[in-house]
VMD Tcl script that builds the backbone (N, CA, C; Angstrom):
set m [mol new atoms 291]
animate dup $m
set s [atomselect $m all]
$s set {name element resname resid chain x y z} {
  {N N MET 1 A 158.609 108.245 107.252}
  {CA C MET 1 A 157.369 108.900 107.604}
  {C C MET 1 A 157.531 109.585 108.948}
  {N N GLY 2 A 157.009 110.781 109.018}
  {CA C GLY 2 A 157.093 111.513 110.269}
  {C C GLY 2 A 155.926 111.181 111.179}
  {N N ASP 3 A 155.982 111.736 112.383}
  {CA C ASP 3 A 154.905 111.493 113.347}
  {C C ASP 3 A 153.569 112.046 112.858}
  {N N GLY 4 A 153.606 113.160 112.143}
  {CA C GLY 4 A 152.369 113.757 111.624}
  {C C GLY 4 A 151.686 112.873 110.592}
  {N N ALA 5 A 152.455 112.261 109.721}
  {CA C ALA 5 A 151.901 111.394 108.683}
  {C C ALA 5 A 151.318 110.127 109.291}
  {N N LEU 6 A 152.008 109.556 110.293}
  {CA C LEU 6 A 151.485 108.357 110.966}
  {C C LEU 6 A 150.187 108.656 111.700}
  {N N ARG 7 A 150.160 109.802 112.343}
  {CA C ARG 7 A 148.949 110.186 113.074}
  {C C ARG 7 A 147.778 110.358 112.107}
  {N N ALA 8 A 148.015 111.017 110.961}
  {CA C ALA 8 A 146.962 111.200 109.955}
  {C C ALA 8 A 146.483 109.860 109.419}
  {N N LEU 9 A 147.408 108.924 109.215}
  {CA C LEU 9 A 147.044 107.599 108.728}
  {C C LEU 9 A 146.184 106.852 109.744}
  {N N LYS 10 A 146.528 106.955 111.016}
  {CA C LYS 10 A 145.730 106.312 112.070}
  {C C LYS 10 A 144.332 106.916 112.137}
  {N N ILE 11 A 144.239 108.228 112.059}
  {CA C ILE 11 A 142.929 108.899 112.104}
  {C C ILE 11 A 142.077 108.482 110.900}
  {N N ALA 12 A 142.693 108.418 109.713}
  {CA C ALA 12 A 141.957 108.006 108.511}
  {C C ALA 12 A 141.467 106.564 108.636}
  {N N ALA 13 A 142.306 105.670 109.162}
  {CA C ALA 13 A 141.913 104.261 109.322}
  {C C ALA 13 A 140.770 104.130 110.323}
  {N N ILE 14 A 140.842 104.849 111.420}
  {CA C ILE 14 A 139.760 104.802 112.427}
  {C C ILE 14 A 138.485 105.386 111.840}
  {N N GLY 15 A 138.600 106.481 111.108}
  {CA C GLY 15 A 137.419 107.093 110.479}
  {C C GLY 15 A 136.751 106.152 109.492}
  {N N MET 16 A 137.541 105.468 108.678}
  {CA C MET 16 A 136.973 104.524 107.711}
  {C C MET 16 A 136.318 103.339 108.416}
  {N N ALA 17 A 136.930 102.870 109.509}
  {CA C ALA 17 A 136.337 101.763 110.261}
  {C C ALA 17 A 134.984 102.172 110.839}
  {N N VAL 18 A 134.898 103.397 111.357}
  {CA C VAL 18 A 133.627 103.899 111.898}
  {C C VAL 18 A 132.579 103.975 110.790}
  {N N LEU 19 A 132.963 104.468 109.613}
  {CA C LEU 19 A 132.020 104.549 108.497}
  {C C LEU 19 A 131.532 103.171 108.059}
  {N N ILE 20 A 132.413 102.186 108.056}
  {CA C ILE 20 A 132.012 100.821 107.688}
  {C C ILE 20 A 131.008 100.278 108.700}
  {N N VAL 21 A 131.258 100.481 109.980}
  {CA C VAL 21 A 130.341 99.999 111.019}
  {C C VAL 21 A 128.991 100.705 110.915}
  {N N LEU 22 A 128.993 102.023 110.707}
  {CA C LEU 22 A 127.729 102.763 110.575}
  {C C LEU 22 A 126.960 102.321 109.327}
  {N N GLY 23 A 127.656 102.132 108.217}
  {CA C GLY 23 A 126.980 101.686 106.993}
  {C C GLY 23 A 126.374 100.305 107.136}
  {N N THR 24 A 127.101 99.393 107.744}
  {CA C THR 24 A 126.591 98.041 107.960}
  {C C THR 24 A 125.385 98.066 108.899}
  {N N SER 25 A 125.464 98.860 109.941}
  {CA C SER 25 A 124.340 98.980 110.879}
  {C C SER 25 A 123.116 99.563 110.182}
  {N N GLY 26 A 123.334 100.563 109.346}
  {CA C GLY 26 A 122.221 101.160 108.603}
  {C C GLY 26 A 121.550 100.161 107.686}
  {N N LEU 27 A 122.340 99.371 106.964}
  {CA C LEU 27 A 121.765 98.344 106.093}
  {C C LEU 27 A 120.973 97.315 106.887}
  {N N PHE 28 A 121.498 96.919 108.035}
  {CA C PHE 28 A 120.816 95.951 108.892}
  {C C PHE 28 A 119.472 96.501 109.362}
  {N N VAL 29 A 119.432 97.760 109.782}
  {CA C VAL 29 A 118.178 98.373 110.244}
  {C C VAL 29 A 117.164 98.433 109.107}
  {N N VAL 30 A 117.590 98.828 107.913}
  {CA C VAL 30 A 116.666 98.904 106.770}
  {C C VAL 30 A 116.114 97.521 106.433}
  {N N MET 31 A 116.954 96.496 106.444}
  {CA C MET 31 A 116.479 95.137 106.147}
  {C C MET 31 A 115.500 94.655 107.206}
  {N N MET 32 A 115.721 94.974 108.454}
  {CA C MET 32 A 114.804 94.562 109.522}
  {C C MET 32 A 113.461 95.262 109.380}
  {N N LYS 33 A 113.468 96.544 109.028}
  {CA C LYS 33 A 112.207 97.277 108.850}
  {C C LYS 33 A 111.417 96.725 107.675}
  {N N ARG 34 A 112.090 96.439 106.574}
  {CA C ARG 34 A 111.390 95.872 105.416}
  {C C ARG 34 A 110.860 94.485 105.718}
  {N N GLY 35 A 111.601 93.695 106.449}
  {CA C GLY 35 A 111.147 92.362 106.836}
  {C C GLY 35 A 109.951 92.430 107.758}
  {N N ALA 36 A 109.917 93.403 108.660}
  {CA C ALA 36 A 108.799 93.552 109.598}
  {C C ALA 36 A 107.539 94.018 108.872}
  {N N SER 37 A 107.681 94.868 107.848}
  {CA C SER 37 A 106.503 95.372 107.150}
  {C C SER 37 A 105.862 94.300 106.281}
  {N N SER 38 A 106.632 93.344 105.778}
  {CA C SER 38 A 106.059 92.307 104.931}
  {C C SER 38 A 105.547 91.114 105.741}
  {N N SER 39 A 105.738 91.129 107.059}
  {CA C SER 39 A 105.299 90.000 107.875}
  {C C SER 39 A 103.797 90.018 108.129}
  {N N SER 40 A 103.075 91.059 107.666}
  {CA C SER 40 A 101.636 91.111 107.865}
  {C C SER 40 A 100.904 90.142 106.934}
  {N N VAL 41 A 101.562 89.667 105.893}
  {CA C VAL 41 A 100.967 88.697 104.977}
  {C C VAL 41 A 101.207 87.304 105.544}
  {N N PRO 42 A 100.131 86.514 105.705}
  {CA C PRO 42 A 100.316 85.178 106.268}
  {C C PRO 42 A 101.156 84.286 105.358}
  {N N ALA 43 A 101.860 83.342 105.961}
  {CA C ALA 43 A 102.722 82.440 105.195}
  {C C ALA 43 A 101.890 81.500 104.321}
  {N N ASN 44 A 100.746 81.056 104.807}
  {CA C ASN 44 A 99.863 80.167 104.052}
  {C C ASN 44 A 98.539 80.877 103.838}
  {N N LEU 45 A 98.051 80.842 102.608}
  {CA C LEU 45 A 96.800 81.502 102.267}
  {C C LEU 45 A 95.925 80.526 101.498}
  {N N ALA 46 A 94.730 80.328 101.974}
  {CA C ALA 46 A 93.761 79.494 101.266}
  {C C ALA 46 A 92.600 80.388 100.846}
  {N N ALA 47 A 92.367 80.482 99.554}
  {CA C ALA 47 A 91.285 81.312 99.038}
  {C C ALA 47 A 90.561 80.552 97.932}
  {N N VAL 48 A 89.240 80.609 97.959}
  {CA C VAL 48 A 88.424 80.020 96.900}
  {C C VAL 48 A 87.993 81.169 96.004}
  {N N LEU 49 A 88.468 81.163 94.757}
  {CA C LEU 49 A 88.195 82.276 93.856}
  {C C LEU 49 A 86.862 82.127 93.136}
  {N N ASP 50 A 86.298 80.916 93.081}
  {CA C ASP 50 A 84.986 80.675 92.484}
  {C C ASP 50 A 84.895 81.251 91.067}
  {N N GLU 51 A 85.790 80.801 90.203}
  {CA C GLU 51 A 85.839 81.261 88.819}
  {C C GLU 51 A 85.359 80.153 87.891}
  {N N PRO 52 A 84.935 80.499 86.649}
  {CA C PRO 52 A 84.456 79.488 85.708}
  {C C PRO 52 A 85.536 78.479 85.310}
  {N N ALA 53 A 85.093 77.334 84.816}
  {CA C ALA 53 A 86.025 76.298 84.363}
  {C C ALA 53 A 86.882 76.847 83.230}
  {N N GLY 54 A 88.130 76.431 83.185}
  {CA C GLY 54 A 89.057 76.889 82.157}
  {C C GLY 54 A 89.850 78.118 82.560}
  {N N THR 55 A 89.617 78.627 83.742}
  {CA C THR 55 A 90.345 79.806 84.220}
  {C C THR 55 A 91.732 79.401 84.688}
  {N N ARG 56 A 92.740 80.192 84.297}
  {CA C ARG 56 A 94.118 79.944 84.697}
  {C C ARG 56 A 94.665 81.176 85.412}
  {N N ILE 57 A 95.482 80.935 86.424}
  {CA C ILE 57 A 96.184 82.028 87.092}
  {C C ILE 57 A 97.450 82.307 86.293}
  {N N MET 58 A 97.576 83.527 85.785}
  {CA C MET 58 A 98.731 83.902 84.962}
  {C C MET 58 A 99.814 84.610 85.773}
  {N N GLY 59 A 99.433 85.186 86.898}
  {CA C GLY 59 A 100.424 85.877 87.719}
  {C C GLY 59 A 99.815 86.372 89.011}
  {N N ILE 60 A 100.674 86.576 89.997}
  {CA C ILE 60 A 100.246 87.104 91.289}
  {C C ILE 60 A 101.255 88.177 91.690}
  {N N ALA 61 A 100.747 89.311 92.170}
  {CA C ALA 61 A 101.623 90.396 92.626}
  {C C ALA 61 A 101.048 90.992 93.902}
  {N N VAL 62 A 101.911 91.538 94.737}
  {CA C VAL 62 A 101.480 92.218 95.952}
  {C C VAL 62 A 101.266 93.685 95.620}
  {N N VAL 63 A 100.068 94.194 95.932}
  {CA C VAL 63 A 99.727 95.597 95.713}
  {C C VAL 63 A 99.258 96.152 97.044}
  {N N GLN 64 A 100.097 96.945 97.697}
  {CA C GLN 64 A 99.855 97.492 99.030}
  {C C GLN 64 A 99.488 96.363 99.983}
  {N N ASP 65 A 98.236 96.311 100.454}
  {CA C ASP 65 A 97.839 95.264 101.401}
  {C C ASP 65 A 96.957 94.209 100.735}
  {N N ARG 66 A 97.029 94.083 99.414}
  {CA C ARG 66 A 96.225 93.121 98.671}
  {C C ARG 66 A 97.118 92.274 97.765}
  {N N LEU 67 A 96.598 91.133 97.338}
  {CA C LEU 67 A 97.231 90.315 96.316}
  {C C LEU 67 A 96.452 90.518 95.021}
  {N N ALA 68 A 97.144 90.876 93.949}
  {CA C ALA 68 A 96.510 91.020 92.643}
  {C C ALA 68 A 96.752 89.712 91.887}
  {N N VAL 69 A 95.654 89.018 91.540}
  {CA C VAL 69 A 95.737 87.721 90.869}
  {C C VAL 69 A 95.229 87.906 89.440}
  {N N GLN 70 A 96.116 87.735 88.463}
  {CA C GLN 70 A 95.747 87.877 87.055}
  {C C GLN 70 A 95.194 86.555 86.552}
  {N N LEU 71 A 93.987 86.588 85.990}
  {CA C LEU 71 A 93.310 85.386 85.500}
  {C C LEU 71 A 93.046 85.488 84.009}
  {N N GLN 72 A 93.175 84.367 83.307}
  {CA C GLN 72 A 92.827 84.266 81.890}
  {C C GLN 72 A 91.969 83.035 81.691}
  {N N GLY 73 A 91.137 83.079 80.646}
  {CA C GLY 73 A 90.262 81.958 80.331}
  {C C GLY 73 A 88.978 82.019 81.131}
  {N N GLY 74 A 87.970 81.304 80.664}
  {CA C GLY 74 A 86.686 81.309 81.356}
  {C C GLY 74 A 85.974 82.639 81.254}
  {N N GLY 75 A 86.239 83.402 80.206}
  {CA C GLY 75 A 85.648 84.735 80.031}
  {C C GLY 75 A 86.735 85.741 79.702}
  {N N VAL 76 A 86.438 87.010 79.958}
  {CA C VAL 76 A 87.425 88.055 79.673}
  {C C VAL 76 A 88.578 87.959 80.673}
  {N N ASP 77 A 89.747 88.431 80.271}
  {CA C ASP 77 A 90.879 88.476 81.193}
  {C C ASP 77 A 90.537 89.436 82.327}
  {N N ARG 78 A 91.003 89.104 83.523}
  {CA C ARG 78 A 90.625 89.906 84.683}
  {C C ARG 78 A 91.694 89.820 85.760}
  {N N VAL 79 A 91.598 90.744 86.701}
  {CA C VAL 79 A 92.476 90.775 87.861}
  {C C VAL 79 A 91.599 90.795 89.098}
  {N N LEU 80 A 91.858 89.876 90.012}
  {CA C LEU 80 A 91.143 89.849 91.283}
  {C C LEU 80 A 92.045 90.414 92.366}
  {N N LEU 81 A 91.491 91.236 93.229}
  {CA C LEU 81 A 92.212 91.737 94.388}
  {C C LEU 81 A 91.761 90.932 95.592}
  {N N VAL 82 A 92.692 90.215 96.208}
  {CA C VAL 82 A 92.377 89.304 97.307}
  {C C VAL 82 A 92.987 89.851 98.594}
  {N N ASP 83 A 92.181 89.868 99.660}
  {CA C ASP 83 A 92.670 90.262 100.983}
  {C C ASP 83 A 93.430 89.076 101.573}
  {N N PRO 84 A 94.743 89.201 101.801}
  {CA C PRO 84 A 95.516 88.044 102.258}
  {C C PRO 84 A 95.196 87.611 103.687}
  {N N ARG 85 A 94.615 88.482 104.491}
  {CA C ARG 85 A 94.292 88.095 105.873}
  {C C ARG 85 A 93.077 87.184 105.936}
  {N N THR 86 A 92.088 87.453 105.061}
  {CA C THR 86 A 90.844 86.683 105.105}
  {C C THR 86 A 90.694 85.713 103.943}
  {N N GLY 87 A 91.388 85.959 102.830}
  {CA C GLY 87 A 91.238 85.128 101.641}
  {C C GLY 87 A 90.049 85.527 100.799}
  {N N ALA 88 A 89.348 86.604 101.184}
  {CA C ALA 88 A 88.168 87.061 100.456}
  {C C ALA 88 A 88.572 87.916 99.254}
  {N N VAL 89 A 87.749 87.866 98.207}
  {CA C VAL 89 A 87.983 88.706 97.033}
  {C C VAL 89 A 87.506 90.113 97.375}
  {N N ALA 90 A 88.430 91.086 97.329}
  {CA C ALA 90 A 88.126 92.458 97.704}
  {C C ALA 90 A 87.715 93.303 96.493}
  {N N GLY 91 A 88.028 92.851 95.275}
  {CA C GLY 91 A 87.658 93.614 94.085}
  {C C GLY 91 A 87.984 92.848 92.823}
  {N N ARG 92 A 87.364 93.275 91.719}
  {CA C ARG 92 A 87.574 92.641 90.416}
  {C C ARG 92 A 87.805 93.733 89.380}
  {N N ILE 93 A 88.754 93.507 88.494}
  {CA C ILE 93 A 89.011 94.436 87.398}
  {C C ILE 93 A 88.983 93.598 86.117}
  {N N SER 94 A 88.052 93.937 85.210}
  {CA C SER 94 A 87.965 93.221 83.920}
  {C C SER 94 A 88.836 93.925 82.902}
  {N N LEU 95 A 89.591 93.130 82.149}
  {CA C LEU 95 A 90.486 93.663 81.120}
  {C C LEU 95 A 89.847 93.406 79.757}
  {N N VAL 96 A 89.247 94.437 79.168}
  {CA C VAL 96 A 88.541 94.302 77.904}
  {C C VAL 96 A 89.538 94.539 76.782}
  {N N ARG 97 A 89.499 93.674 75.770}
  {CA C ARG 97 A 90.429 93.796 74.621}
  {C C ARG 97 A 89.869 94.706 73.582}
}
mol reanalyze $m
mol bondsrecalc $m
mol representation Tube
mol addrep $m
């Protein structure tokens, strides 16, 4: 190998190392931003839904700044939108069959 080939190999290795460091840093920044945005939801939430007897929670999902709680039984199927900061019911959606 000549001096030119060795020099090109060194430049390529340094360039790849820089790209690896930049990519890792970028992933770290994205994970920190996503972690910071989801920290607005409290770790413990106590909410009284005040639903009829026989009601079951079938699922819970995060929708923007609300929790969507899917309920079955005790009447028509429905979805409650709960404010996670206060635990208050912010809205109701009835699912008619």
